[in-house]
Structures are given as structure tokens and as C-alpha cells.
N, C-alpha and C positions, 0 to 999 in steps of 0.2 A: 054631697058635692065636695065639701072641704076635705073629707077623707080621700077622695079621688085625686084632688089637687096635691095633697100631701104625698100620695103614692107616686104621682108623676114626678114631683120634685126629688123624691128619693131615688127613683130610677135615673134621673138626669145626673145626680151627684155621683151615683155608683158608676155610670158610664164614663163620666169625666175622670174619676179616679182610675179606672182601667186604662184609659187612654194615656193619662199622665204617667202611670206606672209601667206602661209597655215600653220595651227597649226600642230605640229608633233604628231604622234600617241603615246599615253602613253604606256610605257613598264612595264608590271607587274613585281613586285619583288616577288621572290619565295624563301622562307627561311625555315630552320630547325634549332632548337636549342635543345640540350640535356643537362639536369642538372643531377648531381649525388649528392644526399643528399643536394639539394638546391644550389649547386655551378655549374655555367655554365662551361662545359668542352668541348663542341663541338658546333660550329655554322658554317653553310654554307648558303650563299646567292647568288642566281643566278649561282649556280655551283661552286662557289669559296669558299674554306674552309677558314674561318676567324679566328677560334679558335679551338685548339685541334688537335687530331690525328684521321685521317679518310679520306674519299674521298666523292666527290659529283659530280653529273652530271645531266644535264637537257636536255630533248629531246622535240623539238617542243614547248617549253615554258610551257607545262602543265603536264609534267611527270618528277618526281624527283626520283633519286636513290642515296642512300648514305650508308656508313658504318661509325661506330664510335667506339672509344675505350675510356672508362673512367676508373676511379680508381677501380670500382667494377663491371663493366658491359662491354659486347661486343655486338654491334649491327651488325649483319652480312649482313642483306639485308633490311635495311630500305627503304621505298618508299612512294611516294605520287602521286596522280592523280587528275586532276581537268578539268572542262570544261570552264575555264576562256576564255573570259570575261562573260560567262554565257548566258542563254537564258531567255525569259520571262516565260517559263514553269518551270524553276528552275535552280539554280546554285549550284554545288556540289564540295566539297573539301574532298578527301578521303585519309586516311591512308590505302594504298592498299597493296596487296600481302603479308599481315601479317608482322608485325614488330617483327622479331625474336630476342629476347634478351636473352643472356646467362649471368649467374653469374660468377664472377671471385673472389669470396670471399676467397677461400682457405679452408683449413681444419678446421679453427677456427669457421666458420660460422658467424652469426650475422644478423643484420637487416639494410637494405639499400634501398633507394628509387631512382628510375630513372624516369625522367619526360621528355617527348618529346613534342615539340611545332612545328607544321607544319603550315605555313601561306603563303597566297598569297594576293597581293594587286590588285587594279584596276579592280574590277568586275563592269560591266556596266549594268547588268541585273540580276534579274528582277527589274523593276522600280515600285515603289509603296511605300506607307507609311500608316500604318505599314506593316512590312513583317512577315512571319512565318518562324521560324528557328527550324529545327529538327535535332536530332543526333541519331545514332544507332551504336552498337558495338557488337562484339563477339570474343571469342578467347579461348585459352587453356593454361595450364601449363604442363611442362614435368619434371619428376623426374629421375635423373641419379644416380645410386648407387655410393656412395663414399666409404671411408674406414670404416665407421661405419654402420652396417646393422640396418635399422629402424630409421635412423636419419630423422628428420622432415623437411618438406618444407611447407610453407604457403605463398600465394600471395594474396595481396589485391590490386585491380585495380580500377581506375576511369577514366572516359572519359567525355569530355565536348566540345561543339562547341561554337564559338563566331562570331559575325558579328559587325564590327566597322565601322560606317558611317564616321569616320574620315580618313578612308583609311590607317590606320597605320599598318605596318608590326608587327605581333604578338599582335595586338590590342585585348584586353580582357575586354571590358566594361561589368559591371554588368547588365546594361539594355539591352544588346544585346547578351545574353548567353542562352543556354539551361540548364535546371536543370542537376546537376551532376548525371551521371550513375555510379553505383558501382557494383563490382563483387568480389567474394572471392573463393578460392579453396585451398585444402591442400592434401598432400600425405605423406606417410611414406614408400612407396615401389616404385619400378621401374614402370613407366607407365605415363599416361596422365590424366588430369581431365579438364572438361570444365570451362571456365569463362563465367558465365551467368549474363549479366548486368541487373540491376534493376534501373529504368524502362527499358523495352525492347526498347522503343523509347521515347526520351525526347523531349518535345515540348514547344516552346514559341511562342505564336500567336500575340505578341505585341511588336515586335522588331523595333526600329526606323529605317526607310528606308533612302534613298538618295544615289545617285551615284556620284563618284565611292566609293566603300566600300571594306573592306578586310574581308577575312574569315580565321579563325584559329581553328585548332584541337589541343586539349591538352589531352595527354595520360600519365598516371602515374601508376607505379607498385611499391609496397613495398614488398620486399622479406624478409621473416623471415626464416632463415636457421639454422638448428641445426649443432653442431660440427661434423666433420667427414663426411660431406655431399659431394655430387658431384657437377658437373657443371650444375645446373638446368636451365630451360628456361621458357619463357612465350612469347606468341604472341597475338596480337589483330589486327583486321581489323575494322576500324571505318569510318563513313561518316557523314558529316555535310551538310545540304541542306537548302538553302534559297529559298522561294517561296512566291507567292502572295496569301493571304488568299482567299478562295472561297467566293463569294458574299453571304450574309445571305439569300437572296431570293432564290438563287440556292440550298443552303443547305436545306432550308425549303421545296422547291419543290421536291428534291430528297428523302427527308424523307417521303413525302406524296405518292410517287410512289407505294410502297408496299400496302398501304391502298386502293389506287384507284384500283389496280389489284384485291385485295380481294373483293371489292365492286362489280366489274364487274362479278366476278365468282359467287357471291351469287345471282346476278340478273339473270344470265343465268340459274343457278340451279333452281330457283323459276319458271322460265318460262317453263322449261322442265318437271316440276312435274305436 
């Protein structure tokens, strides 16, 4: 019996040593920052508000919701979604459910810019070097009547995605970014107008790879509002996706498929004549 107890003790010690010696799993950091005219006024990381007035929460590590109040803007339902740590088929970080942003300029109007940075670290897939990074976005603006009929509203928007193989939160390397997508819309009466981003999809096929890496979405709105205007709004949903480039041979083969089909059709037609 004593030998059996000694054996169990040895097993327990060995199991403890294995657990202590095993590397701990990395925990991805998930953060959002909001700038008003270039000044940081709200930041939350992993659900904890570090700067400014607002709230933040995270569910299952990959979904973020937040609200934020700045000098000139109110974000009522900011959100983000990801499939972190990603898959070999693709990793995506989304500004989801529309970032609804309202102006609080007051009756004097003016021009002010809000910038939102959504970021997450510790992506482990896809693996490869280089990687392809793509971004896409769409949205709209809303005009609310103020004290002056016909007062103007103009919104200029930009969106861009980043991949940092340094795994830095909010990492924005020039070599790991998509081209900037731009949109503009204007109104002088109550209603909405679409924000159509150009290009519709921005692509960088030569992004330095390596894991772990971070993904960052950067969205900006510049509101130019006439005096006596109302509490106007804008929203955008955007997505940044990292993927492995398709092999050149596969792309060439797929390009040739339509030609092969036409060749077979012509041969059958000659035989039937």
C-alpha cells in the first residue's frame, strides 16, 4: 500500500511539473481609441475605460461594444468583431453594426474631425510571408433640421486597415497597410446620403507576414457644418482581412479555365456540323 501511495505522489509531482513548465496561452489585447481634432479623448482596452467618458465591454474575447463622448461628438453604439486568433483561410477585424456618430457642435456649426482606431493583438493565422491585406467599407450620413433651414452639412470620410508583424496594439506600419479609402457626402435638407468609398476594396498583396501579429482599423470623419444646423450623424461599417496570396500557378490555371471551356465547345460544334 505504501508503494502505491508513493507512486501516486510521484505522478502528482510530475503532473505539477508539466503544468508549471507549460507555456501559458497568450491573451489577445482588444482596444479602441477615439480622437477629436487630433486629441485622444477616449480609450478602452480589454473592456476597461482608460481615458475619457464612456463605457466598454467585451464578450468571448472577440466582440467589443462601447460608447464615447468627446468635445464635439457622441458615439452611441460603437462595436467591433473579430475571429481572433484567425484561420488559415483568413483573419478579419470589423468595425461592425455601424459606428453611429452624432455631432454636438451646437448652433454655431464649424469643422471638426473624429478618428476611431480599433485594434487587436495576437493573431496566429494565417501563416505566410508575404500576406494579402484588404479593406472595405460603406456607410451613410444623416441630416437633422436645426434652427436655420437649408444649413449645410458635408462629411469627408476615410478608412484604412493595418497589419503589424510586431504585434503592437494600434500598430500602423506603412508597409503593412491598405491604400486609404475615401468617401464624401453632403446635404442641405432633412434626409440621408450614402458614403461610397473609393476604391470599393483596397488591396495590398505584399504585406510582411509573421506571427503573432496585430490588426487595426482606422476610421475618420470630418464634419463641416453650417451655422444653425442640427445634430447630424454618420455611420460606417468596415472590415480588414488578412489572407494568404493564391499561388501564381493556381491563378494562371483558373484564368485558363474559361478558354478551355470555349475550346471544347468549338470542337463539339465542328463535329456536329
